[in-house]
C-alpha positions as CSV (number, residue, x, y, z in Angstrom):
1,M,21.1,44.6,14.0
2,Y,21.9,43.8,10.4
3,T,24.8,41.4,11.2
4,T,22.8,39.1,13.5
5,E,20.2,38.7,10.7
6,L,22.9,38.0,8.2
7,A,24.5,35.5,10.6
8,A,21.2,33.7,11.0
9,K,20.7,33.6,7.2
10,T,24.3,32.6,6.4
11,L,25.0,30.1,9.3
12,E,21.5,28.8,9.8
13,P,22.0,28.0,13.4
14,T,19.7,25.8,15.5
15,A,18.0,27.4,18.4
16,V,20.5,25.7,20.8
17,E,23.5,26.9,18.8
18,D,22.1,30.5,18.8
19,Q,21.3,30.4,22.5
20,L,24.8,29.0,23.4
21,A,26.4,31.8,21.4
22,E,24.2,34.5,23.0
23,D,24.8,33.1,26.5
24,Y,28.6,33.1,26.0
25,A,28.6,36.5,24.4
26,S,26.8,37.7,27.6
27,V,29.6,36.1,29.7
28,L,32.2,38.0,27.6
29,D,30.2,41.2,28.0
30,V,30.3,40.9,31.8
31,V,34.0,40.0,31.8
32,S,34.7,43.1,29.7
33,R,32.8,45.3,32.2
34,L,34.5,43.5,35.1
35,E,37.9,44.3,33.5
36,Q,37.0,48.0,33.1
37,A,35.8,48.2,36.7
38,L,39.1,46.6,37.9
39,R,41.0,49.0,35.8
40,D,39.1,51.9,37.3
41,G,39.5,50.6,40.8
42,A,35.7,50.7,41.1
43,W,35.5,48.0,43.7
44,R,31.7,48.2,44.1
45,G,31.5,47.8,40.4
46,V,33.7,44.8,40.5
47,R,31.4,43.2,43.1
48,D,28.3,44.1,40.9
49,E,29.9,42.6,37.8
50,L,30.9,39.4,39.6
51,D,27.2,39.0,40.6
52,Q,26.3,39.5,36.9
53,L,29.0,37.0,35.9
54,V,27.3,34.4,38.1
55,S,24.0,35.1,36.5
56,A,25.4,34.9,32.9
57,A,27.1,31.6,33.7
58,E,23.9,30.2,35.2
59,D,22.1,31.1,32.0
60,M,24.6,29.2,29.9
61,W,24.5,26.3,32.4
62,S,20.8,26.2,32.1
63,T,21.0,26.0,28.3
64,L,23.4,23.1,28.6
65,S,21.1,21.4,31.1
66,D,17.9,21.4,29.2
67,P,17.5,20.7,25.5
68,D,14.1,22.4,25.6
69,L,14.8,26.2,25.4
70,D,11.1,27.0,26.1
71,Q,11.4,25.8,29.7
72,D,9.5,27.3,32.6
73,E,11.5,30.0,34.4
74,D,10.2,29.2,37.8
75,H,11.5,25.7,38.4
76,L,14.7,25.0,40.3
77,D,17.8,24.1,38.3
78,V,19.5,22.3,41.2
79,G,20.3,18.7,40.3
80,R,19.4,18.9,36.6
81,P,21.7,16.7,34.6
82,F,24.0,17.8,31.8
83,M,22.3,17.2,28.5
84,T,24.6,17.0,25.5
85,P,23.3,19.7,23.2
86,T,22.9,19.1,19.5
87,A,25.2,21.9,18.4
88,D,28.0,22.3,15.9
89,A,31.0,23.8,17.7
90,A,32.2,25.6,14.5
91,T,28.8,27.3,14.0
92,V,28.7,28.3,17.7
93,R,32.2,29.8,17.5
94,Q,31.3,31.8,14.4
95,L,28.1,33.1,16.0
96,I,30.2,34.1,19.1
97,A,32.6,35.9,16.8
98,V,29.6,37.9,15.5
99,Y,27.9,38.5,18.8
100,A,31.0,39.3,20.8
101,Q,32.4,42.1,18.7
102,P,30.9,44.9,20.8
103,H,32.8,43.7,23.9
104,A,36.6,44.2,24.3
105,V,37.2,40.7,25.7
106,G,35.1,39.3,22.9
107,R,37.1,41.0,20.2
108,M,40.3,39.6,21.7
109,L,39.1,36.1,22.0
110,Y,36.9,35.8,19.0
111,P,38.4,37.9,16.1
112,T,36.3,38.3,12.9
113,S,38.8,36.0,11.2
114,L,36.9,33.1,12.7
115,I,33.9,33.9,10.5
116,A,34.3,31.8,7.4
117,D,31.8,33.6,5.1
118,P,33.5,36.6,3.6
119,Q,30.2,38.6,3.3
120,L,29.3,38.0,6.9
121,R,32.9,38.8,8.1
122,G,32.9,42.1,6.1
123,A,29.5,43.1,7.5
124,V,30.7,42.4,11.1
125,E,33.9,44.3,10.6
126,N,32.1,47.3,9.1
127,E,29.6,47.3,12.0
128,S,32.4,47.0,14.5
129,E,34.4,49.8,13.0
130,Q,31.3,52.1,13.1
131,G,30.7,51.2,16.7
132,L,34.3,51.9,17.7
133,R,34.2,55.3,15.8
134,Q,30.9,56.2,17.7
135,A,32.5,55.3,21.0
136,A,35.6,57.3,20.2
137,D,33.4,60.3,19.2
138,E,31.5,60.1,22.5
139,V,34.7,60.0,24.5
140,A,36.1,63.0,22.6
141,A,32.9,65.1,22.8
142,P,32.9,67.6,25.7
143,R,30.5,66.9,28.5
144,L,29.1,69.2,31.0
145,L,28.4,66.5,33.6
146,E,30.1,63.2,33.6
147,S,28.5,60.5,35.7
148,A,30.6,57.5,36.8
149,A,29.3,54.1,35.9
150,Y,30.3,52.8,39.3
151,P,30.7,54.9,42.4
152,V,34.0,54.2,44.2
């Protein structure tokens, strides 16, 4: 993805800043899918997305609990203390604004106006517009078989 590479070059985030932004964008992705499942009345999907929300929140919790991002996946997180990450909040928010654009909730909470660099903001806006056009084209295209994302 062009914009993530441009964001890394422009914002020069630390590994922790990038991981926090990715973790939170994952939370926003799940919340967006949860909203759609609720809107559709797909209660099994709501349950599935709630499970995914717990997993996404645990990932972010883990990032905030261990400054070493190369940790072993097999150990238990229970009882690990909060470790204040060395992360600039403004950089994390701008990264979230970049990473969250594909998700409806992300676009509402983190508009591209939060991105200070005009070149990066323009690239994100262009990529978002292209993604929205593709999604609209897919919805408008006739389909012979339509499968539901979540069985009711």
